[in-house]
C-alpha positions in Angstrom: -199.7 52.6 -122.9 -199.2 52.1 -126.6 -202.0 54.6 -127.2 -200.4 57.2 -125.0 -197.0 56.7 -126.6 -198.3 57.2 -130.1 -200.2 60.4 -128.8 -196.8 61.5 -127.3 -195.0 60.7 -130.7 -197.5 62.8 -132.5 -197.2 65.6 -130.1 -193.4 65.7 -130.2 -193.3 65.6 -134.0 -195.5 68.6 -134.0 -193.6 70.4 -131.6 -190.3 69.4 -133.2 -191.4 70.8 -136.5 -192.5 73.9 -135.0 -189.4 74.7 -132.8 -187.2 73.6 -135.8 -188.8 76.1 -138.0 -188.3 78.8 -135.6 -184.6 77.6 -135.2 -184.8 76.9 -131.6 -183.5 73.4 -131.6 -179.9 72.0 -131.2 -178.5 69.6 -133.8 -179.5 66.6 -131.6 -183.0 67.7 -131.4 -184.4 64.9 -129.1 -183.4 63.2 -125.9 -184.5 61.5 -122.7 -184.2 62.6 -119.2 -185.6 61.2 -116.1 -187.7 58.9 -118.0 -189.5 61.7 -120.0 -188.8 62.7 -123.5 -187.2 66.2 -124.0 -186.0 68.8 -126.5 -182.5 69.7 -126.8 -182.5 73.6 -126.9 -179.5 75.9 -127.0 -179.2 77.9 -123.9 -179.8 81.3 -125.7 -183.3 80.0 -126.9 -184.5 78.3 -123.7 -187.0 81.1 -122.7 -188.4 81.0 -126.3 -189.6 77.3 -125.7 -192.6 76.8 -123.1 -192.1 73.7 -120.9 -190.2 72.4 -118.0 -186.3 72.2 -117.9 -185.0 68.8 -116.7 -181.3 69.0 -117.3 -178.5 70.8 -119.0 -175.3 69.6 -120.8 -171.9 69.4 -119.3 -170.8 72.4 -121.2 -173.8 74.4 -120.3 -174.6 75.2 -123.9 -177.7 72.9 -124.2 -180.7 72.5 -122.1 -183.2 69.8 -122.1 -186.8 71.1 -122.1 -190.1 69.1 -121.9 -192.5 70.9 -124.1 -195.7 72.2 -122.5 -197.8 70.2 -125.2 -196.2 66.9 -123.9 -196.5 67.4 -120.1 -199.9 66.1 -119.6 -199.2 63.1 -122.0 -195.8 62.4 -120.2 -197.6 62.4 -116.9 -200.3 60.0 -118.0 -197.6 57.7 -119.6 -195.5 57.9 -116.3 -198.7 56.9 -114.2 -199.3 54.1 -116.7 -195.7 52.8 -116.4 -195.9 53.0 -112.5 -199.0 51.0 -112.6 -197.4 48.4 -114.9 -194.4 48.1 -112.7 -196.7 47.5 -109.6 -198.5 44.9 -111.5 -195.3 43.0 -112.4 -194.3 43.2 -108.6 -197.7 41.7 -107.8 -197.2 38.8 -110.2 -193.6 38.2 -109.0 -194.8 38.2 -105.4 -197.4 35.6 -106.2 -195.1 33.5 -108.2 -192.5 33.7 -105.5 -194.9 32.6 -102.9 -195.9 29.7 -104.9 -192.1 28.6 -105.5 -191.2 29.2 -101.9 -193.0 25.8 -101.0 -190.6 23.8 -103.2 -187.2 25.7 -102.6 -185.5 22.5 -101.6 -186.5 20.7 -104.8 -185.4 23.8 -106.8 -182.0 23.8 -104.9 -181.6 20.0 -105.7 -182.4 20.5 -109.3 -180.0 23.3 -109.4 -177.5 20.9 -107.9 -178.0 18.2 -110.4 -178.0 20.7 -113.3 -174.5 22.2 -112.2 -173.2 18.7 -111.5 -174.2 17.4 -115.0 -172.9 20.4 -116.6 -169.5 19.9 -114.9 -169.5 16.3 -115.8 -170.2 17.3 -119.6 -167.5 19.8 -119.4 -164.9 17.3 -118.0 -165.8 14.8 -120.5 -165.8 17.2 -123.4 -162.2 18.3 -122.4 -161.1 14.8 -122.0 -162.2 13.9 -125.3 -160.4 16.9 -126.9 -157.0 15.9 -125.0 -157.4 12.1 -125.9 -157.3 11.7 -122.0 -157.1 8.6 -119.8 -157.8 7.7 -116.4 -154.7 6.8 -114.6 -154.2 4.5 -111.5 -154.9 6.5 -108.3 -153.4 5.5 -104.9 -154.0 7.0 -101.5 -150.5 8.0 -100.9 -147.9 10.5 -102.2 -146.4 9.5 -105.5 -145.8 10.6 -109.0 -145.5 7.7 -111.9 -146.3 9.4 -115.1 -145.9 7.6 -118.4 -146.1 9.4 -121.6 -147.5 12.5 -120.0 -148.4 15.7 -122.0 -148.9 19.3 -120.9 -152.8 19.6 -121.3 -152.7 23.2 -122.5 -149.6 22.7 -124.8 -151.2 19.7 -126.3 -154.4 21.4 -127.2 -152.6 24.3 -128.8 -150.4 22.0 -130.7 -153.3 19.7 -131.7 -155.0 22.8 -133.3 -151.9 23.7 -135.2 -151.2 20.1 -136.2 -148.1 20.0 -134.3 -146.5 17.1 -132.3 -146.2 17.4 -128.5 -143.2 15.5 -126.9 -144.4 13.5 -124.1 -142.4 12.7 -121.0 -142.0 9.9 -118.2 -141.7 11.1 -114.6 -141.6 8.6 -111.6 -141.2 9.5 -108.0 -142.0 6.9 -105.4 -140.4 5.1 -102.4 -137.2 6.9 -101.4 -136.9 9.0 -104.4 -139.2 12.0 -103.6 -137.5 15.2 -105.4 -136.4 15.6 -108.9 -133.9 18.4 -109.8 -134.4 19.2 -113.6 -131.6 21.0 -115.3 -130.8 21.7 -118.9 -130.8 24.7 -121.5 -133.0 27.5 -121.5 -136.2 27.1 -123.6 -135.6 23.2 -123.4 -138.8 22.4 -121.6 -137.9 22.4 -118.0 -140.7 24.7 -116.7 -143.1 23.2 -119.1 -142.4 19.7 -117.7 -142.7 20.9 -114.0 -145.9 22.9 -114.9 -147.5 19.9 -116.7 -146.7 17.8 -113.6 -148.4 20.3 -111.3 -151.5 20.7 -113.5 -152.0 17.1 -114.2 -151.8 16.5 -110.3 -154.5 19.0 -109.6 -156.7 17.8 -112.5 -156.5 14.3 -111.1 -157.4 15.4 -107.6 -160.3 17.3 -109.1 -161.5 14.0 -110.7 -160.5 14.9 -114.4 -158.9 12.6 -117.0 -155.4 13.6 -118.0 -153.3 13.2 -121.1 -151.1 10.2 -120.1 -150.8 6.5 -120.5 -153.5 4.6 -118.7 -150.9 2.7 -116.6 -149.6 5.9 -115.1 -149.9 6.2 -111.4 -150.9 9.4 -109.4 -150.9 9.7 -105.5 -153.1 12.1 -103.4 -151.4 15.2 -101.9 -153.0 17.3 -99.2 -151.0 20.4 -100.0 -149.5 21.7 -103.2 -147.0 24.6 -103.0 -145.7 26.4 -106.1 -143.3 29.1 -106.7 -143.3 30.1 -110.4 -142.7 33.4 -112.2 -141.8 36.9 -110.9 -144.0 37.9 -107.8 -142.3 41.3 -107.1 -144.8 43.8 -105.7 -144.4 47.6 -105.4 -147.5 47.8 -103.0 -145.9 45.2 -100.7 -142.4 46.5 -100.9 -141.1 43.0 -102.4 -138.4 42.5 -104.8 -138.1 39.3 -107.0 -135.8 37.6 -104.6 -137.4 38.7 -101.5 -140.8 37.4 -102.6 -139.3 34.1 -103.4 -137.7 33.9 -99.9 -141.0 34.7 -98.3 -142.6 31.7 -100.3 -139.7 29.3 -99.2 -140.3 30.3 -95.6 -144.0 29.4 -95.8 -143.2 26.2 -97.6 -140.7 25.1 -94.9 -143.1 26.0 -92.1 -146.3 24.3 -93.5 -144.8 21.3 -95.6 -144.9 17.6 -94.6 -144.7 14.2 -96.4 -148.2 14.7 -98.0 -147.0 17.9 -99.8 -145.9 18.5 -103.5 -143.6 21.3 -104.0 -143.1 22.9 -107.6 -140.4 25.5 -107.9 -139.2 27.2 -111.1 -135.7 28.5 -111.4 -134.8 27.5 -107.9 -132.4 30.1 -106.0 -132.3 32.5 -108.8 -132.8 36.4 -108.3 -129.8 37.0 -106.5 -126.1 36.6 -106.4 -125.5 33.2 -107.9 -123.1 32.0 -105.4 -125.2 33.1 -102.3 -128.4 32.1 -104.0 -127.1 28.7 -104.8 -126.0 28.1 -101.3 -129.4 29.3 -99.7 -131.2 27.0 -102.3 -129.0 24.1 -101.3 -130.0 24.6 -97.7 -133.6 24.7 -98.6 -133.2 21.5 -100.7 -131.8 20.0 -97.7 -134.7 21.0 -95.6 -137.2 19.8 -98.0 -135.8 16.5 -98.3 -135.5 16.0 -94.4 -139.3 16.9 -94.4 -139.8 14.0 -96.9 -141.8 16.3 -99.4 -142.2 15.4 -102.9 -141.4 18.0 -105.6 -140.2 18.9 -109.1 -137.6 21.7 -109.1 -135.8 23.4 -112.1 -132.4 25.0 -111.9 -129.2 26.0 -113.6 -127.0 25.8 -110.3 -124.2 23.2 -110.3 -124.1 22.8 -106.7 -127.8 21.7 -106.6 -126.9 19.2 -109.2 -124.1 17.9 -106.9 -126.1 17.8 -103.9 -128.8 15.7 -105.8 -126.2 13.3 -106.8 -124.5 12.8 -103.3 -127.9 12.7 -101.3 -130.5 9.9 -101.2 -134.2 10.8 -101.9 -133.1 13.4 -104.6 -132.8 12.8 -108.3 -131.1 14.5 -111.1 -133.0 14.9 -114.4 -132.0 16.5 -117.8 -133.7 18.1 -120.7 -131.8 16.6 -123.5 -130.1 18.8 -126.1 -129.4 18.2 -129.7 -125.7 19.1 -129.8 -125.4 18.7 -133.6 -128.5 20.9 -134.7 -128.1 23.0 -131.6 -131.8 22.6 -130.7 -133.8 21.3 -127.8 -135.5 18.0 -128.0 -137.9 18.6 -125.1 -137.3 15.1 -123.7 -136.8 14.4 -120.2 -134.0 12.0 -119.1 -134.1 10.9 -115.3 -130.8 9.9 -113.8 -128.3 12.5 -114.9 -128.1 16.3 -114.7 -128.2 18.4 -117.7 -125.9 21.1 -118.9 -127.1 24.8 -119.7 -125.4 24.7 -123.2 -125.2 28.5 -122.9 -122.4 29.0 -125.2 -124.0 26.8 -127.9 -127.4 28.7 -127.6 -125.5 32.1 -127.6 -123.7 31.2 -130.9 -127.0 30.0 -132.5 -128.6 33.3 -131.3 -126.0 35.2 -133.5 -123.6 36.5 -131.0 -120.1 37.3 -132.2 -117.2 34.8 -131.7 -115.1 37.8 -130.0 -118.0 38.1 -127.3 -118.1 34.2 -126.8 -114.4 33.9 -126.8 -114.1 36.4 -124.1 -117.0 34.9 -122.2 -115.2 31.5 -122.2 -112.1 32.8 -121.0 -113.9 34.5 -118.1 -115.6 31.2 -117.3 -112.6 28.9 -117.5 -112.5 25.2 -117.7 -113.8 24.3 -114.4 -117.3 24.9 -115.0 -117.8 22.9 -118.0 -115.5 20.1 -116.6 -117.7 20.0 -113.5 -120.7 19.3 -115.5 -119.0 16.6 -117.5 -117.8 15.0 -114.4 -121.0 15.0 -112.7 -122.6 13.5 -115.9 -119.9 10.8 -115.8 -120.5 10.0 -112.3 -124.1 10.0 -112.5 -123.9 7.3 -115.3 -121.4 5.2 -113.4 -123.7 5.3 -110.4 -126.6 4.2 -112.5 -124.6 1.4 -114.0 -123.5 0.1 -110.6 -127.2 0.3 -109.1 -128.4 -1.5 -112.3 -125.8 -4.3 -111.6 -126.5 -4.4 -108.1 -130.2 -5.0 -108.8 -129.3 -7.7 -111.3 -127.3 -9.5 -108.5 -130.0 -9.1 -106.1 -132.5 -10.6 -108.6 -130.1 -13.5 -109.4 -129.5 -14.1 -105.6 -133.3 -14.3 -105.1 -133.6 -16.8 -108.0 -130.7 -18.9 -106.5 -132.6 -18.8 -103.0 -135.7 -20.0 -104.9 -133.8 -22.8 -106.6 -132.3 -23.8 -103.3 -135.5 -24.0 -101.6 -137.0 -25.8 -104.5 -134.3 -28.3 -104.6 -134.7 -29.0 -101.0 -138.4 -29.6 -101.2 -137.8 -32.0 -104.2 -135.2 -33.8 -102.3 -137.6 -34.3 -99.4 -140.3 -35.3 -101.8 -138.0 -37.8 -103.6 -136.8 -39.4 -100.1 -140.5 -39.7 -99.1 -141.5 -41.2 -102.4 -138.6 -43.7 -102.2 -139.5 -44.8 -98.6 -143.2 -44.9 -99.6 -142.5 -47.3 -102.6 -140.4 -49.5 -100.2 -143.1 -49.4 -97.8 -145.9 -50.3 -100.5 -143.6 -53.2 -101.5 -143.5 -54.5 -97.9 -147.2 -54.0 -97.5 -147.8 -56.2 -100.6 -145.4 -58.8 -99.1 -147.4 -58.6 -95.9 -150.7 -59.1 -97.8 -149.2 -62.0 -99.8 -147.9 -63.5 -96.5 -151.5 -63.5 -95.2 -152.6 -65.1 -98.3 -150.0 -67.8 -97.9 -151.0 -68.1 -94.2 -154.6 -69.3 -95.1 -152.9 -71.9 -97.4 -150.6 -72.9 -94.8 -153.4 -73.3 -92.1 -155.0 -75.8 -94.6 -151.5 -77.6 -94.9 -151.3 -77.7 -91.0 -154.7 -79.1 -90.7 -153.5 -81.9 -93.2 -150.4 -82.4 -91.3 -152.4 -82.7 -87.9 -154.7 -85.2 -89.5 -151.5 -87.2 -90.4 -150.3 -87.0 -86.7 -147.3 -85.0 -87.7 -147.5 -82.2 -85.1 -143.9 -81.6 -84.7 -143.5 -80.6 -88.3 -146.5 -78.4 -88.3 -145.3 -76.6 -85.3 -141.9 -75.9 -87.1 -143.7 -74.4 -90.1 -146.2 -72.3 -88.3 -143.2 -70.9 -86.2 -141.3 -70.1 -89.3 -144.3 -68.3 -90.9 -145.0 -66.3 -87.8 -141.3 -65.1 -87.6 -141.6 -64.1 -91.3 -144.7 -62.1 -90.9 -143.3 -60.5 -87.7 -140.2 -59.5 -89.5 -142.1 -58.1 -92.5 -144.5 -56.1 -90.0 -141.6 -54.8 -88.2 -139.9 -53.4 -91.4 -143.3 -51.9 -92.4 -143.5 -50.2 -89.0 -140.0 -48.9 -89.3 -140.7 -47.6 -92.9 -143.9 -45.8 -91.6 -141.8 -44.1 -88.8 -139.1 -43.1 -91.2 -141.7 -41.5 -93.5 -143.5 -39.8 -90.6 -140.3 -38.4 -89.3 -139.2 -37.1 -92.7 -142.3 -35.0 -92.7 -141.9 -33.5 -89.4 -139.4 -30.7 -90.5 -142.1 -29.4 -93.0 -144.7 -30.0 -90.4 -142.8 -27.6 -88.2 -142.7 -25.0 -91.0 -146.6 -25.3 -91.6 -148.3 -27.4 -89.1 -151.4 -29.3 -89.8 -154.6 -27.9 -88.0 -158.3 -28.5 -88.1 -159.8 -26.0 -90.4 -156.5 -25.7 -92.4 -155.6 -26.8 -95.8 -153.5 -29.8 -96.7 -152.5 -31.8 -100.0 -151.5 -35.4 -100.7 -148.0 -35.7 -101.5 -148.4 -38.3 -104.1 -151.4 -36.9 -106.0 -151.3 -33.2 -105.1 -155.1 -33.4 -104.3 -156.0 -30.6 -102.0 -158.7 -30.5 -99.2 -159.8 -29.1 -95.7 -158.8 -30.8 -92.7 -162.0 -31.6 -90.8 -160.7 -33.7 -88.0 -157.0 -35.1 -86.7 -157.0 -38.4 -84.9 -153.6 -39.3 -83.7 -151.4 -39.9 -86.7 -154.2 -39.6 -89.1 -156.5 -36.9 -90.6 -159.8 -36.5 -92.2 -159.8 -34.3 -95.3 -162.9 -32.9 -97.0 -162.2 -32.9 -100.7 -165.4 -31.2 -102.3 -168.2 -33.3 -100.8 -165.9 -36.5 -100.3 -164.3 -37.3 -96.8 -161.0 -39.2 -96.9 -159.1 -40.5 -94.1 -155.2 -40.3 -94.5 -152.1 -40.7 -92.7 -150.5 -37.4 -91.6 -147.2 -38.5 -93.0 -149.0 -38.6 -96.4 -150.1 -35.0 -96.1 -148.4 -31.5 -96.4 -149.8 -28.5 -95.0 -150.4 -25.7 -97.3 -151.9 -22.0 -97.3 -154.3 -20.3 -99.6 -154.9 -23.3 -102.0 -157.1 -23.4 -105.0 -159.7 -25.9 -103.9 -161.2 -28.0 -106.7 -164.7 -27.1 -107.9 -166.9 -30.2 -107.4 -170.6 -30.2 -108.2 -171.3 -33.7 -107.0 -169.5 -36.4 -105.3 -171.8 -39.1 -103.9 -169.2 -41.5 -102.5 -167.5 -42.3 -99.2 -164.4 -44.3 -99.7 -164.5 -46.0 -96.2 -167.6 -45.5 -94.2 -167.6 -45.4 -90.3 -169.2 -48.8 -90.1 -166.7 -50.4 -92.5 -169.0 -50.8 -95.3 -167.9 -49.9 -99.0 -170.1 -48.5 -101.6 -169.4 -50.1 -105.0 -170.4 -47.1 -107.1 -169.2 -43.9 -107.5 -170.4 -40.4 -109.3 -167.5 -38.2 -110.7 -169.7 -36.0 -113.1 -168.9 -32.4 -113.0 -165.3 -32.9 -111.5 -162.2 -31.7 -113.4 -160.3 -34.6 -115.1 -157.4 -34.1 -112.5 -159.9 -34.3 -109.4 -161.9 -37.1 -111.0 -158.9 -39.3 -111.6 -157.6 -38.8 -108.1 -161.0 -39.7 -106.7 -161.3 -42.7 -108.9 -157.8 -44.0 -107.7 -158.8 -44.0 -104.1 -162.0 -45.6 -105.0 -160.3 -48.6 -106.9 -157.7 -48.8 -104.2 -160.3 -49.3 -101.5 -162.2 -51.6 -103.5 -159.2 -53.9 -104.0 -158.6 -53.8 -100.3 -162.3 -54.6 -99.5 -162.2 -57.4 -102.1 -165.1 -55.8 -104.0 -165.6 -57.7 -107.4 -167.7 -55.5 -109.6 -167.5 -51.5 -109.7 -169.9 -49.0 -111.3 -168.3 -45.5 -112.2 -170.7 -42.9 -113.3 -169.0 -40.3 -115.4 -171.6 -39.0 -118.0 -171.4 -38.9 -121.6 -170.5 -35.2 -122.5 -167.8 -34.9 -125.0 -166.1 -38.2 -123.9 -163.0 -36.8 -122.5 -163.7 -38.0 -118.9 -164.7 -41.5 -120.3 -161.4 -42.0 -122.0 -159.5 -40.6 -119.0 -161.3 -43.1 -116.6 -160.5 -45.9 -119.1 -156.8 -45.1 -119.4 -156.6 -44.7 -115.6 -158.2 -48.2 -115.1 -155.6 -49.8 -117.3 -152.8 -48.8 -114.9 -154.1 -51.8 -112.7 -153.0 -54.2 -115.3 -153.6 -57.9 -114.2 -156.0 -56.8 -111.4 -158.6 -56.1 -114.0 -160.9 -58.8 -115.4 -163.1 -56.8 -117.7 -164.0 -53.1 -118.3 -167.2 -52.5 -120.4 -170.4 -50.3 -120.7 -173.7 -51.5 -119.8 -176.9 -51.5 -121.7 -178.2 -48.1 -122.8 -181.3 -48.3 -120.3 -178.6 -48.6 -117.5 -176.6 -45.7 -118.5 -174.7 -46.7 -121.7 -171.5 -44.8 -122.5 -172.1 -42.7 -119.4 -171.4 -45.5 -117.2 -168.1 -47.8 -117.0 -168.5 -51.1 -115.2 -165.2 -52.8 -113.7 -164.7 -56.3 -112.9 -161.7 -56.9 -110.5 
């Protein structure tokens, strides 16, 4: 093909030189028609150039002739091009046949590439916008904190300008925000920013907000922004807006977000405002969420009077007669039309005439509405404070009641322990008196012995009776709380005195078996309080049973791995049982570690005072400082 092209080029140069010499060629000389090289020949000379005419110009003044000397070469070149085209088709057909077998893999690779490209694009945009991932909840809500319009922020960032952020929160009963304020004050930008960011979040994109912002999920998003008049559809500005509103009302529900700019505009203000108020009422009844901008005072008043709708204002700097672009929720905004008109250069005569025509009522209505809204917010804030204080008082009353109950219980418990101690001492004295009675019998003074025995028996019976009564009083004192949270097998309970928590493994009459870590403790129900969702102690090892089923007592305990609180509670029960079982020597394994647990054990043991004979550590081969020995 290259050789034929060179041959054709030589033939054309020769033919061109010859025809130009004869003056038979046009200014453009050479062209291409139907894939073949041709000469541009004026119409009056077409019969002087031998060859084939392929075309003529639109004006008819030029014909395009393939010279006779180039026909055979063009034919050969055309055949070669056709052969090349066939060869390309053959190669593509073979390649397609080979690729057809791996079409599923190609499609999957294509999906992965598109997915990665999309993720990269989202990440790049997020970096440019300094975007964050907000909190997303599966319900309709808007909770934007320090939000920025994405496009406006990117534009201002490139120009080193500051973009004013906004806070906008709609949740619970508050579903619709009616934004009012001056023209060019930022109403539409705020509304559009809210809609754009909502769609970005639902498209898995990061947005320029504070990361604690909250976004809900909407199933439908309806917008009415800008002029949608159409000559083809025979729609004016207002009729197109009414058609949109009709669609919104028919299709909207509580999972819908509605965004409307300049609500009610495009027709007579009085009638347009009334229709807009009716539509706002319908939207509120359907529980839709929305952001609406308006200048109509009747919509501001309706928002003030009805639940579910909030007023919002774009703050205007009266001193400098300039917008601040800050959104303030809770009060309506004024249009500040006269101020803006004055700053735009309108004459005082025009403005004075306009003020006379408007009258004072319009401005007074705005001022009154702002004052009422402010007072309403103050009342609601005070009401919220009163409710919070009422809640605190309720908590204090309940806490006082619980403290009083615990205090009564501890008072009875102390009295009971004192009586139990008296009963133990009486038992000890009983053994001494038995010896005395034995001596009296040996001395044949039986009457005296009987009197002493009866006296002791009466005293012990009285003490035992008092102990029983105290036990019943303590048990009855806990019945009210037991009704609130009853003890049940598998539930949780804690000791009143120490606060130690465990799982109830069994209940036997007025006693319960608690599993605290790996340790089982049998306790009176009166000593326990049922609780819910406790934080159980984490115990790695507890190799001890305070009171085994056969009545045997183990004189050693392992409290390694316990927290100090749990270790001291276990130690207290262990020593108490040792005293009741008359165990003379105890072995406490607490480990060496930092020494904190060892010091806490020694401090706890000192609380037993005169009951202790000696506290010491054994030889190093028997545990050293990791073990404390106690002699009772």
